[in-house]
N, C-alpha and C positions, 0 to 999 in steps of 0.2 A: 504493500500500499504506499502511495506517495502522500506524505504528510503535508498539509498546508498550514498556514498560521491559524492558530486557534482564535475563533471569534469569542468564546465563552471559556472563562477559567472557573473551576468549581474546587472549593476546598471542603473536604469531608471531615466531620468531627468524630468523637468517640463512638465506636460501634456502628458507624454509618457507612463503612467502606463498601457495602454491597451495591450502592448506587452505580459504582463503576462497572458493574457486570452488564449494564445495558449498552455500553459503548460498542459500536459497529467496528469490525476489524481492529481491535485494539493493539496498540504497541506499548509495552510496559517497560518502564525505565526505573530503576531503583534510585533513591535519593543519593545513595553512595556513588552513582555514576554522573550526578548533576553537580557541577562545581558550586561550592559554597552552600549547597542546601544543608540545613540541620537535620540530624537524624533523630526523629521522635523516639523517646525512651519509655512511653507509656502504652500499656495494653490497650488495644483497639485502634492503634494508629499504625497502619502497615508501612508508611515510609516509602511510598513509590508514586510515580506519576503514570497515568494511563491516558494515552493520546489516541484520538479517532474521531468519530462523529456520532451525534445522537440526532436522529431524525434529519440527517443530512447537514446539521450544523457542526462545524469543526470545534472540538472541544479539547481541553486539557484538564484532567481531573486529578487533583492531588489527594491521595489517600493518606490522610494523617497530616498532623502539623506539630511543630514544637511549641512549647509554651514558656512563658517567662519563668515559671516555677521549676523548670528543668535546668536552669542555670546556663552556663555557656555564654559566648560572646553575643551581644545583642545585635551585632552586625549581620550574624547568620540569620536572624529572624526576619530581617528585611528582604532577604534574597528571593523567596518563592514568589511573592507578589510582584516583585520588580521584574522577576524573570518572565512571568506571564505577561506583563505589559511590553516587555522587550520583544517577546515572542509574537506580539501583534493583537493579543486579547483586547477587547473593548469593554467586556462586561465581566464582573466578578461575583460569583454565586458563593456565599459562605454558609456553612451549616455548622451546627453545634448541638451538643447535649446540655440541656439547661435545667435548673430547678425552677419551679414556678412559685411566684409570690401571690397568685391569684387562686384561691380555692376552685373557682369555676373553670380553670384551665389546668386540668390534672394530668397525671402520667398518661402517655400515649397521645397527648395533644400536639398539634403543630402551631407555632406562633411566628408569623412574619414580623421581623424587627422593623420598627418604624423610627426608632432613634436609640441612642445609647448614652450611658453614663459611664465614664472611665474612672474606675476607683482602684486601678492597679498601682497608681503612683509612678507609671511610666508612660512616656510617649516616645515611640521609636524614631521620630523626627528630630529629636534633640541631637545637637551636634552640627557640624558643618552642613550647609544645604547644597545639594547638587542641583543647580538651575536648570540642568538639562532633563532632569526627572520631573521637577515640580516647583512651585513657588515656596519661598521661605514661610509664608504665612497662609496656608491653604484654608479656605472656608469648608466648614462642615455643616453649614445650614441644610443642605439636602444630602446628608451622609448616605442615606438609603434612598436611591433614586425614586421619585414619586411615579414616574411612568412605569418603571419595571415592578413597582408594588402593585399598580394596577393590572399588570400582566399576571402577577402571582394570584391576585384576587380572582381574576376571570378564569385562570386555570383551575384553581381550587373549586370555584363554583361549578365549572362544567364537568369537573370529576366527581362531584358530590363529596369532597373532602372539606371537613371543617377547618378553617384556618383562623385562629385567634390573631390578634395584632397587639403589639406592646413594646415597651422600652426594655432594652436588655442592659443589665449592669454587669461590667466585667470587674472581677477581683483578681488579685495575683495568685491566690492559692499558694500551696497545694491543700492546706487544711480547708475543710468546709466551714461554712460561716456559722457563727453562734446564733441562737434564737434572738438575742438582742440586736445583733447586727441586721438580721432579716427584718425586724421590726423597723429599724432606722432606714433601711433600703426602701421599704414599702412607703415611708413618710416622704422619701426623696423623690419617689415617683417611678421606681422600678417595678416592672412586671415580671421579670425572669432574671436569674443570676447565673453566671458561669465564669470560666477562666480563660476565654479566648475571644476571637472575632473582632473585638474593638481595634486592637493594633493593626490587624489586616485592613479593616475599613479605613482607617487613617492613612495607611501607606497607599491604598488603592486610590483614594480620592486625591491625595497629593500627586500621583502619577496620572490622573485624569481617567482612571477606570470608573465606570458606573457600577454601583453596588446594589445587589439584592441579598437578603439574609433570611434564614429560617431556622428557628430553634425546635429541636425535637425535645419536648418536655418529658423528663425521665422520672421526675419526682417533685413532691411538694417540699419546699424549702424547710430547712431545720426549724423545729418548733411548731410546724404546721401539721405534722402527722405523727403517728406513733412509730413509724418504720425507721430504724436507724440508717443514716446514709452511708454508703460505700461506693467505691468505684466499680465494684462488680455488679452492684444493683444498677448503677448507671448504665453499664454496658448491656445488661440483660433488657432493660426497658428501651434503650435505644435500638437494639436489634428488632424488638417487637414493633416499634414504630417506623422501621426502615421501609416497610412496604408502602405506606401512604406517602412518606417523603419521596422515595423513588419515583412513584407515579406523578407526584407533583412536579419534581425537578425535570422529568422527561417532557412533560406537557409544557412547562414553562420554557425550557430550552428550544423546543420545537417552534415556539412562537418569537424567539429573539432574532 
């Protein structure tokens, strides 16, 4: 297969790697073969890129991501998003597994991200700016592209998939949040909480990529249910919800 420039880049979160199975004529490349790519160290993140097409749309799907809490040099965390942009991608689709702060949006739900709150204490644009990539002070007014959000809504509606919408809060991890923190985050306006996505969105908008993002809700946040939180529980719930997310992403990408 002769690979062209991807139009859409996709980053898959914990336990969501099965989405890449839908790629036509896939070409698989391990992150260890891609210069500068960080190697994920967390279960559920395969650490490979799958290139091909979905419904005729050229895509590059990244199975797994590195996180701030894994340590390592922050420069490596910038590489995947910027590599997608350099390869020609115009749209970045981000997925993650997240805890819900809204009782009505429980495990198994999907939530389109309409805005975010960065509580990680880190912004990957800190340091010298490369004007060839993007401006020193990028705007995040429409961090999650309104037109792409409309496409997500229409795709979900036509498939009969319930799609909530809300604000995603990113924390650094790796410890889960305390019940008191969750109450505080609710007051601040968060609807879901996780340990990824926001940095990629910032990098993408800086580089001129349009962003759409969906959280797979794997649990109610700490203090909202009797079930103790664990990464294993997150992976189980993410795998259970991967079917609807896969169908949604396939339909969404076919309309891009």
